[in-house]
N, C-alpha and C positions, 0 to 999 in steps of 0.2 A: 218669074219662071212659071210656065204653065205646060201642062200635058193634057191633050184631048183624049177623052174616053173612046176607046174603039168598041165596036159592037161585040157584045158577048165577053168583054174583058172584065176580069175580076179585080177586086181591090188590091190584092197582092201584086199582080203584074203591073198595074198602073203605078203603084207606089214604087216598085222596083225601077220602072222607067223614069219616074220623077227624080229619084235619088241619083240615077245614072246621069241624067241631064244636068242636075245641080253639080255633080262632081266634074263633069266635062267642062262646064262653064266656069269652074273654079270660083264659085260664089262664097263658099264657107270661109276660106282664109280672109277674104275681104271683110266679111261680116265680123269675124273675130277681131280683126284689127280695129274696126270702127266701133267696137263695143265700148271702148274707153278712149278718152282724148289723150293723145300723146303729143307733147310739145316737140318742135323741130329740133331743139337741142338734145332732147332725150333720144330722138330717132337717130341723130348723128352719133351719139354716145354708144347706142346699141350697135350700129353699123361698125363703128370703130372696134368695139369689143369682139364682134364676130370675125372681123378681118384679122385681129391679133390671134384669136384661137385657130383660125384657118391656117395662118402662117406657121404657128407652132406645130400643128398637126403635120404640115407639109415637111417641116424640118425633121420631125420625129420619124416620118416614113422614109426619108432619105438615109437616115443613119442605120 
């Protein structure tokens, strides 16, 4: 990710534009995921747990 310096632009505004570009590109979640190795079985287990919690919330909201 890169941001070009505009003429007469200060450090604060270029940093703000860089942070906005990173947020729009959704880079941080990917970086956080790749910080540690996660096995495929663990990814499946986490997805299954999320699905169970989501289903429980849905049933709680219906009642």
